[in-house]
C-alpha positions as CSV (number, residue, x, y, z in Angstrom):
1,X,-39.4,64.1,-11.1
2,X,-35.7,63.9,-10.6
3,X,-35.5,62.0,-7.3
4,X,-31.8,62.7,-6.9
5,X,-32.6,66.4,-6.4
6,X,-34.8,65.4,-3.4
7,X,-32.5,62.8,-1.9
8,X,-31.1,64.1,1.4
9,X,-27.3,64.4,1.3
10,X,-25.0,62.6,3.8
11,X,-24.0,65.0,6.5
12,X,-21.3,64.7,9.2
13,X,-22.6,64.4,12.8
14,X,-21.8,67.6,14.7
15,X,-19.5,67.0,17.6
16,X,-21.8,68.8,20.0
17,X,-24.6,66.4,19.0
18,X,-22.3,63.4,19.7
19,X,-21.3,64.9,23.1
20,X,-24.9,65.4,24.1
21,X,-26.0,61.9,23.1
22,X,-22.9,60.3,24.7
23,X,-23.4,62.1,28.1
24,X,-27.1,62.7,28.3
25,X,-28.9,60.1,26.2
26,X,-27.0,56.8,26.1
27,X,-26.5,56.6,29.9
28,X,-30.4,56.3,30.2
29,X,-30.2,52.8,28.8
30,X,-28.5,51.6,32.0
31,X,-32.0,51.5,33.6
32,X,-33.5,49.0,31.1
33,X,-33.5,45.2,30.8
34,X,-30.4,43.3,29.8
35,X,-31.4,43.1,26.1
36,X,-31.8,46.9,25.9
37,X,-28.8,48.4,27.7
38,X,-26.3,50.8,26.3
39,X,-24.5,48.1,24.2
40,X,-27.8,47.5,22.4
41,X,-28.2,51.2,21.6
42,X,-24.6,51.5,20.4
43,X,-25.0,48.5,18.1
44,X,-28.2,50.0,16.6
45,X,-26.3,53.2,16.1
46,X,-23.4,51.5,14.3
47,X,-25.7,49.6,12.0
48,X,-27.9,52.6,11.3
49,X,-24.9,54.7,10.3
50,X,-23.6,52.0,8.0
51,X,-27.0,51.8,6.3
52,X,-27.4,55.6,6.1
53,X,-24.0,55.8,4.4
54,X,-24.9,53.1,2.0
55,X,-28.2,54.7,1.1
56,X,-26.7,58.2,0.9
57,X,-29.0,59.8,3.5
58,X,-28.2,62.0,6.5
59,X,-26.1,60.3,9.1
60,X,-26.7,62.9,11.7
61,X,-30.5,62.2,11.6
62,X,-30.0,58.4,11.5
63,X,-27.6,58.7,14.5
64,X,-30.2,60.6,16.6
65,X,-33.0,58.2,15.7
66,X,-31.0,55.2,16.7
67,X,-29.9,56.8,20.0
68,X,-33.5,57.7,21.0
69,X,-35.3,54.7,19.5
70,X,-35.8,52.7,22.8
71,X,-35.9,55.5,25.4
72,X,-39.6,55.0,25.8
73,X,-38.9,51.7,27.6
74,X,-38.9,53.9,30.7
75,X,-42.7,53.8,30.4
76,X,-43.1,50.1,29.6
77,X,-42.7,47.9,26.6
78,X,-46.2,48.1,25.0
79,X,-46.0,51.7,23.9
80,X,-42.3,52.3,24.1
81,X,-42.1,53.3,20.4
82,X,-44.6,56.1,20.7
83,X,-43.0,57.2,24.0
84,X,-39.6,57.3,22.3
85,X,-41.0,59.5,19.6
86,X,-42.5,61.8,22.3
87,X,-39.2,62.1,24.1
88,X,-37.3,62.9,20.9
89,X,-39.8,65.5,19.8
90,X,-39.9,67.1,23.3
91,X,-36.1,67.4,23.7
92,X,-35.3,71.1,23.6
93,X,-31.6,70.6,23.0
94,X,-32.3,68.9,19.7
95,X,-33.9,72.1,18.5
96,X,-30.5,73.7,18.5
97,X,-29.4,71.4,15.7
98,X,-32.5,70.3,13.7
99,X,-35.4,72.0,12.1
100,X,-39.0,71.2,13.3
101,X,-39.7,69.2,10.2
102,X,-36.5,67.2,10.7
103,X,-37.4,66.5,14.4
104,X,-40.9,65.3,13.3
105,X,-39.3,63.0,10.7
106,X,-37.0,61.5,13.3
107,X,-39.8,61.1,15.8
108,X,-41.9,59.3,13.2
109,X,-38.9,57.0,12.6
110,X,-38.7,56.2,16.3
111,X,-42.4,55.4,16.4
112,X,-42.2,53.2,13.3
113,X,-39.2,51.1,14.3
114,X,-41.2,48.4,16.1
115,X,-41.3,45.0,14.2
116,X,-45.0,44.4,15.1
117,X,-46.1,47.8,13.9
118,X,-49.4,47.8,11.9
119,X,-47.9,49.9,9.2
120,X,-44.5,50.1,7.4
121,X,-42.1,52.9,8.4
122,X,-43.1,56.2,6.8
123,X,-39.5,57.3,5.8
124,X,-36.1,55.9,5.0
125,X,-35.0,56.8,8.6
126,X,-37.7,54.5,10.0
127,X,-36.7,51.7,7.7
128,X,-33.1,52.2,8.7
129,X,-33.6,52.0,12.5
130,X,-36.1,49.2,12.1
131,X,-33.5,47.1,10.2
132,X,-30.7,48.2,12.5
133,X,-32.8,47.1,15.6
134,X,-33.2,43.6,14.2
135,X,-30.0,41.7,15.0
136,X,-31.2,38.5,13.5
137,X,-28.5,36.2,14.8
138,X,-30.2,32.9,15.4
139,X,-28.5,32.1,18.7
140,X,-29.2,35.6,20.0
141,X,-32.8,35.5,18.9
142,X,-33.4,32.2,20.7
143,X,-31.6,33.4,23.8
144,X,-33.7,36.6,24.1
145,X,-36.9,34.6,23.4
146,X,-36.0,32.2,26.3
147,X,-35.0,35.0,28.6
148,X,-38.3,36.8,28.0
149,X,-40.3,33.7,28.8
150,X,-38.3,33.1,32.0
151,X,-38.8,36.7,33.1
152,X,-42.5,37.0,32.3
153,X,-43.9,33.5,32.7
154,X,-42.0,32.0,35.6
155,X,-44.9,29.6,36.4
156,X,-44.4,27.7,33.2
157,X,-42.7,24.2,33.4
158,X,-39.7,23.7,31.1
159,X,-41.7,22.1,28.3
160,X,-44.1,25.1,28.5
161,X,-41.2,27.5,28.0
162,X,-40.0,25.5,25.1
163,X,-43.4,25.4,23.4
164,X,-43.9,29.2,24.0
165,X,-40.5,29.9,22.4
166,X,-41.3,27.7,19.4
167,X,-44.6,29.4,18.8
168,X,-43.1,32.9,19.2
169,X,-40.2,32.1,16.7
170,X,-42.6,30.6,14.2
171,X,-45.1,33.5,14.4
172,X,-42.5,36.3,14.2
173,X,-39.6,34.8,12.1
174,X,-41.0,31.8,10.3
175,X,-42.1,31.8,6.7
176,X,-45.2,34.0,6.6
177,X,-44.3,35.5,10.0
178,X,-45.0,39.1,10.8
179,X,-41.4,40.2,10.6
180,X,-40.5,41.7,7.2
181,X,-37.2,43.1,6.0
182,X,-37.6,46.7,5.0
183,X,-34.4,47.3,3.0
184,X,-32.9,45.4,0.1
185,X,-29.5,46.3,1.6
186,X,-30.4,44.8,5.0
187,X,-27.5,42.8,6.6
188,X,-30.3,40.7,8.2
189,X,-31.2,38.9,5.0
190,X,-28.7,36.0,5.2
191,X,-29.2,35.5,9.0
192,X,-33.0,35.4,8.6
193,X,-32.7,32.7,6.0
194,X,-30.6,30.6,8.4
195,X,-33.1,31.2,11.2
196,X,-36.0,30.2,9.0
197,X,-34.1,27.0,8.0
198,X,-33.9,26.2,11.7
199,X,-37.5,27.0,12.4
200,X,-38.6,24.8,9.5
201,X,-36.8,21.8,11.2
202,X,-38.9,21.3,14.3
203,X,-36.7,18.7,16.0
204,X,-33.6,20.8,15.5
205,X,-35.5,24.0,16.7
206,X,-36.7,22.1,19.8
207,X,-33.2,20.9,20.6
208,X,-31.8,24.4,20.2
209,X,-34.4,26.0,22.5
210,X,-34.0,23.3,25.1
211,X,-30.3,23.8,25.2
212,X,-30.6,27.5,25.5
213,X,-33.3,27.0,28.3
214,X,-30.8,24.9,30.2
215,X,-28.2,27.6,30.0
216,X,-30.5,30.5,30.9
217,X,-32.3,28.6,33.7
218,X,-29.0,27.7,35.4
219,X,-28.5,29.1,38.9
220,X,-27.0,32.6,38.8
221,X,-28.4,33.5,35.4
222,X,-31.4,35.3,36.7
223,X,-31.4,38.9,35.6
224,X,-32.6,41.7,38.0
225,X,-34.3,43.3,35.0
226,X,-36.9,41.5,32.9
227,X,-35.7,40.7,29.4
228,X,-37.8,41.8,26.4
229,X,-38.8,39.7,23.5
230,X,-36.5,39.6,20.5
């Protein structure tokens, strides 16, 4: 089979789609936690578009998937990926620009973006948004991990927060952890190597988490919205 014949072609994003996303979709992120506000959605969009262009697939579909991928947080963290898919699939306005099979493909991509998913993404669009959603900057990852612990386990003493963060980072990002890069072109490859080097050095990891805990636990740093795990 000639795979090039079946490879979706890059397509410009219609301005009416951009206007709808800008005015009706992205503002919804203002209601979410500090780690998932509009700036997060915009950064995922930017990285998704860069990957879509590099892979030669449709930028309009990658754009919509990225814009909708976390809308399900309105209904809680645990099933936010499936709720995001439901929201995208149920959006009547999108039917003006996309065919039913395209909408289903984009909804599947939203559902598949979660790092702890039991199955790999079913399409290139799922792999794109999953990679774009993983900003594996070591300092950012540690900060978000500490923020999550402070928001959800306020009863823990400082050393308990540090131990919880160490365990989470090893389980998710360490060698053999459940996070896997999904694209050879992923910009996360080099940062993940740096993070794994840090995780493999327990004293250095402990010191980095303790320093971040001191910063985040300082008076005035409490967020009105609970942070979510990185």
